[in-house]
C-alpha positions in Angstrom: 0.0 0.0 0.0 3.0 2.3 0.5 3.3 3.2 -3.2 -0.3 4.5 -3.4 -1.0 8.2 -3.3 -3.5 9.6 -0.9 -6.9 9.6 -2.6 -7.7 13.2 -1.5 -4.4 14.3 -3.0 -5.2 12.5 -6.3 -8.4 14.5 -6.7 -7.0 17.7 -5.2 -9.7 17.9 -2.4 -9.8 17.7 1.4 -11.7 15.5 3.7 -14.5 18.0 4.2 -15.3 18.0 0.4 -19.0 18.0 -0.5 -20.5 15.5 -3.0 -20.8 18.1 -5.7 -17.3 19.4 -5.2 -16.0 15.8 -5.3 -17.8 15.1 -8.5 -16.4 18.3 -10.1 -12.9 17.5 -9.0 -13.3 14.0 -10.4 -14.6 15.2 -13.8 -11.7 17.7 -14.1 -9.1 15.1 -13.3 -10.6 12.4 -15.4 -10.7 14.6 -18.5 -7.1 15.7 -17.8 -5.8 12.2 -18.1 -8.5 10.7 -20.4 -6.9 8.0 -22.7 -8.5 9.6 -25.7 -6.5 12.7 -25.2 -3.2 10.8 -24.5 -3.2 7.8 -26.8 -0.3 5.4 -26.0 0.7 7.4 -22.9 1.2 4.8 -20.2 1.6 7.5 -17.4 -1.6 9.2 -18.4 -3.4 5.8 -18.3 -2.0 5.1 -14.9 -3.1 8.5 -13.6 -6.6 8.0 -15.2 -7.0 4.6 -13.3 -5.8 6.2 -10.1 -8.4 9.0 -10.5 -11.2 6.5 -11.0 -10.0 4.4 -8.1 -9.9 7.5 -5.8 -13.4 8.6 -6.8 -14.9 5.1 -6.5 -13.8 5.0 -2.8 -14.5 8.6 -1.8 -17.9 8.7 -3.4 -19.0 5.7 -1.4 -19.8 6.8 2.2 -19.1 3.4 3.7 -15.8 3.0 1.8 -14.8 6.6 2.6 -15.4 6.1 6.3 -13.1 3.0 6.2 -10.5 4.8 4.2 -10.5 7.8 6.6 -10.0 5.5 9.5 -7.6 2.9 8.1 -6.2 4.4 4.9 -5.7 2.2 1.9 -5.8 -0.9 4.0 -9.4 -0.2 4.9 -10.6 -0.5 1.3 -8.3 -3.4 0.3 -10.3 -6.6 -0.4 -8.0 -8.6 1.8 -8.1 -6.1 4.8 -8.7 -7.9 8.0 -8.3 -11.4 6.5 -6.9 -14.2 8.5 -4.1 -16.4 7.3 -6.4 -19.3 6.5 -9.7 -20.2 5.2 -12.2 -17.6 4.1 -10.5 -14.3 5.3 -12.0 -10.8 4.8 -13.9 -8.3 6.9 -12.9 -6.4 10.0 -12.7 -9.3 12.4 -9.1 -8.5 13.4 -10.1 -5.3 15.1 -7.1 -4.2 17.3 -5.3 -7.4 16.6 -2.1 -5.4 15.5 -1.8 -4.2 19.1 -1.5 -7.7 20.5 -2.9 -8.5 23.9 -4.0 -4.9 24.5 -6.5 -5.2 21.7 -7.9 -8.4 23.2 -8.2 -6.8 26.6 -10.1 -3.8 25.3 -12.3 -6.2 23.3 -13.3 -8.2 26.3 -13.5 -5.2 28.7 -15.8 -3.2 26.4 -17.9 -6.1 25.3 -16.1 -6.8 22.0 -16.6 -3.3 20.6 -12.9 -2.8 19.9 -11.3 -6.3 19.8 -11.0 -9.5 18.0 -14.5 -10.7 18.7 -16.4 -8.5 16.3 -16.9 -11.4 13.9 -17.8 -14.2 16.3 -18.6 -16.8 13.7 -15.8 -17.2 11.0 -18.2 -19.4 9.0 -21.0 -16.9 8.9 -22.1 -15.7 5.4 -20.3 -12.4 4.3 -21.2 -10.1 1.5 -18.5 -9.7 -1.2 -16.8 -6.4 -1.9 -17.9 -4.0 -4.5 -15.8 -3.7 -7.6 -15.3 -0.8 -10.1 -14.9 -0.3 -13.8 -15.0 2.7 -16.2 -16.9 2.9 -19.5 -16.1 5.6 -22.1 -19.0 6.8 -24.2 -19.5 9.2 -27.1 -22.0 12.0 -26.6 -24.5 10.2 -28.8 -24.1 6.9 -26.9 -24.8 8.6 -23.6 -27.8 10.4 -25.1 -29.5 7.4 -26.8 -28.2 4.5 -24.7 -26.2 1.5 -26.0 -24.5 -1.8 -24.9 -20.9 -1.8 -23.9 -18.5 -4.5 -22.8 -16.1 -3.7 -19.9 -13.3 -5.7 -18.4 -13.7 -6.3 -14.7 -11.2 -7.7 -12.2 -13.0 -9.5 -9.5 -12.8 -12.3 -7.0 -14.9 -15.5 -7.5 -15.2 -18.8 -5.7 -12.8 -21.3 -7.1 -14.7 -23.6 -9.4 -12.3 -26.5 -8.9 -12.9 -26.8 -5.1 -16.3 -25.1 -4.9 -14.8 -22.4 -2.7 -13.8 -24.8 0.1 -10.0 -24.4 -0.4 -9.6 -28.1 -0.1 -8.4 -30.5 -2.8 -11.2 -31.8 -5.0 -12.9 -34.8 -3.3 -11.9 -33.6 0.2 -13.4 -31.2 2.7 -12.0 -28.9 5.4 -12.1 -30.2 8.9 -13.3 -28.4 12.0 -10.3 -27.0 13.9 -9.8 -29.3 17.0 -8.4 -26.4 19.1 -11.1 -23.8 18.8 -13.8 -26.2 17.7 -14.7 -24.0 14.7 -15.1 -20.7 16.5 -11.8 -19.3 15.2 -10.9 -18.0 18.7 -9.6 -19.3 21.9 -10.1 -18.0 25.4 -7.3 -17.2 27.8 -7.0 -15.7 31.3 -4.7 -12.8 31.8 -3.7 -10.6 34.8 -4.1 -6.9 33.9 -4.2 -3.6 35.7 -7.9 -4.2 36.0 -7.5 -7.6 37.6 -7.8 -11.1 36.2 -9.7 -11.0 32.9 -10.7 -13.6 30.4 -9.9 -12.6 26.8 -10.5 -13.9 23.3 -7.7 -14.2 20.8 -7.4 -15.6 17.3 -6.8 -19.3 17.2 -3.1 -20.0 16.2 -3.9 -23.4 14.8 -6.4 -22.3 12.2 -5.5 -18.6 12.0 -9.1 -17.7 12.9 -10.8 -19.6 10.1 -12.2 -22.3 12.3 -11.2 -24.9 9.7 -8.1 -27.0 8.9 -7.3 -28.0 5.3 -5.1 -31.1 5.0 -4.7 -30.9 1.2 -5.1 -27.5 -0.4 -6.7 -27.0 -3.8 -3.9 -26.5 -6.4 -6.0 -24.0 -8.4 -6.6 -21.5 -5.6 -3.7 -22.6 -3.3 -6.2 -23.3 -0.5 -7.8 -19.8 -0.5 -11.1 -21.0 -2.0 -11.2 -17.9 -4.1 -9.5 -16.7 -7.2 -9.0 -13.2 -8.7 -9.5 -13.0 -12.5 -10.6 -10.7 -15.2 -13.9 -11.1 -17.0 -15.9 -9.3 -19.6 -19.2 -7.8 -18.6 -21.8 -6.6 -21.0 -23.5 -3.4 -19.7 -26.8 -1.9 -20.8 -26.2 1.9 -20.9 -29.5 3.7 -20.3 -30.4 6.6 -22.5 -29.8 9.9 -20.9 -26.8 8.9 -18.7 -24.4 11.8 -18.0 -20.7 12.2 -17.5 -19.6 11.3 -14.0 -22.6 9.2 -13.1 -22.3 5.7 -11.8 -24.2 2.6 -13.0 -24.5 -0.1 -10.3 -25.0 -3.7 -11.2 -26.1 -5.7 -8.3 -24.2 -8.9 -7.8 -21.5 -8.0 -10.3 -18.8 -7.6 -7.7 -16.7 -10.0 -5.7 -18.3 -13.3 -4.6 -19.4 -13.4 -1.0 -17.9 -15.8 1.5 -19.6 -18.8 3.1 -22.6 -18.5 0.9 -23.0 -14.7 1.3 -24.2 -12.5 -1.5 -21.8 -11.0 -4.1 -20.9 -7.4 -4.0 -22.0 -4.9 -6.7 -20.2 -3.7 -9.8 -20.0 0.1 -9.9 -19.3 1.5 -13.4 -18.1 5.1 -13.6 -19.3 6.8 -16.8 -17.0 9.1 -18.9 -18.6 10.9 -21.8 -16.4 12.4 -24.4 -17.0 16.1 -25.4 -18.9 16.7 -28.7 -17.6 19.1 -31.3 -21.0 20.8 -31.8 -23.3 20.0 -28.9 -23.1 20.9 -25.2 -25.3 19.5 -22.5 -27.1 20.9 -19.5 -29.3 18.3 -17.8 -31.4 16.9 -20.6 -31.2 20.0 -22.8 -28.8 20.4 -25.7 -27.1 23.6 -26.8 -25.3 24.6 -30.0 -24.3 27.7 -31.9 -24.9 28.2 -35.6 -23.1 30.9 -37.7 -25.1 32.8 -40.3 -24.3 35.6 -42.7 -25.3 39.2 -42.2 -27.6 38.8 -45.2 -29.3 35.8 -43.8 -29.9 37.6 -40.5 -31.2 40.7 -42.2 -33.5 39.1 -44.8 -34.3 35.8 -43.0 -33.6 32.4 -44.5 -34.1 28.6 -44.1 -31.1 27.0 -42.5 -30.2 23.4 -41.7 -29.8 22.6 -38.0 -28.0 19.5 -36.7 -29.8 17.5 -33.9 -29.2 14.2 -32.2 -32.0 12.8 -34.4 -30.6 14.1 -37.7 -30.8 17.4 -39.6 -33.9 19.6 -39.5 -34.9 22.7 -41.4 -35.6 25.9 -39.5 -36.6 29.3 -40.8 -34.9 32.2 -39.2 -36.9 35.5 -39.2 -36.1 38.7 -41.0 -34.1 41.0 -38.7 -32.6 38.2 -36.6 -30.0 39.7 -34.2 -26.6 38.3 -33.0 -27.1 36.1 -30.0 -30.8 35.4 -30.7 -31.8 31.9 -29.5 -34.5 29.6 -30.7 -35.8 26.3 -29.3 -36.4 23.0 -30.9 -38.9 21.3 -28.6 -38.2 17.6 -27.9 -34.9 17.5 -29.7 -32.8 17.2 -26.6 -31.8 14.1 -24.6 -33.9 11.3 -23.4 -34.8 11.8 -19.7 -33.0 9.1 -17.7 -35.5 6.4 -16.6 -38.4 8.7 -17.6 -40.4 9.3 -20.8 -39.9 12.4 -22.8 -36.9 14.4 -24.0 -35.3 17.7 -23.2 -35.1 20.5 -25.8 -32.4 21.8 -28.1 -31.5 25.5 -27.9 -29.8 27.1 -30.9 -27.9 30.3 -30.6 -27.4 32.4 -33.7 -24.0 33.8 -34.4 -23.9 36.5 -37.1 -20.6 36.3 -38.8 -19.1 39.6 -39.9 -17.4 39.2 -43.3 -13.6 39.7 -43.5 -11.1 40.4 -46.3 -13.6 42.3 -48.4 -12.7 43.4 -51.9 -13.0 47.1 -53.0 -16.2 46.3 -54.8 -17.8 44.7 -51.8 -16.7 47.5 -49.5 -18.2 50.1 -51.9 -21.5 48.2 -52.0 -21.6 48.0 -48.2 -21.0 51.8 -47.9 -23.8 52.4 -50.4 -26.0 50.1 -48.4 -25.2 51.9 -45.2 -26.0 55.3 -46.6 -29.4 54.0 -47.7 -30.2 52.9 -44.1 -31.7 55.3 -41.5 -32.8 55.2 -37.9 -35.7 53.0 -38.7 -33.3 50.3 -39.7 -31.1 50.7 -36.6 -33.4 51.3 -33.7 -30.9 50.2 -31.0 -28.3 52.6 -32.4 -30.9 55.5 -32.3 -31.9 54.7 -28.7 -28.3 54.5 -27.6 -27.5 57.9 -29.3 -30.5 59.5 -27.4 -29.2 58.1 -24.1 -25.8 59.6 -24.7 -27.3 63.0 -25.3 -29.2 62.8 -22.0 -26.1 61.6 -20.2 -23.9 64.4 -21.5 
């Protein structure tokens, strides 16, 4: 764990960061190191994965609490695991502090010590896993199917998760009788106290394996990479997370699997921008089109549409195409598309063009330029 950077440092935030601030910091960092912007750059890819890992932990309240208390170890899948069968969880408590942890555990009713997980064979839920999916603007708007690679822990198929060689089964530990703990009496500053400690014979698993499974080396579980097909819902946005129940690490002792949390990255579009479920774009038109009006072609997510701009359209005028926005996530209906008109002033005019413009300008009066007339009147009043 020593080579990992602090997750707060990775995202450039502090521990008091709000959910919105965390999401903004994540989006900024993810875009900075996005593989599409740094093709073939191994360092950028490493940073991108680090950013997603940091966000996956800090955006989850339970994982964030464990990380704040225990650091990287608190969110490691093997954190708290015993040396034998079926490790995992927080059963170790203050085990690193030796007898002192056991004393506190017994004195305070097990709240601090090695007795939090009394039954090593009780079902335990698997850890959540994370992956990242990269989408185009259109894929996010309309939905699609994507395949992601996920590294997860599953029960070993060879031994069925027992950790024992095929055809054999683990035996109950004769020392702790399957409890994973043994009681001992100690003299302390508080008097003679009975404490619980991890069984040295089975390392807290409650079971003894005579012949270990060769595939999983007696762990009962294997880590591997699988391909997972994901249905991307229409309307998903950049920075959102898709959760697939049961897609994470397998549970222990018959417990349920964790979830797969898929972080969504949406690539910027060269024309469109998004705000909620509305789409915005800018369209340049000529001075003549703005003055006389014209029928123009407007790109939308559903294809090109014709739109008539009115005579006398001004720079910055905006019109709305109802229902041409993005599908509302998990709801019926779509947002709208807003188109802003940009009147392009011509450059590099020839002498003939300039002379015609001057002639045109002389033919115009205050009726043609009402804003200019009003502004001139205000200046007179001001002066």
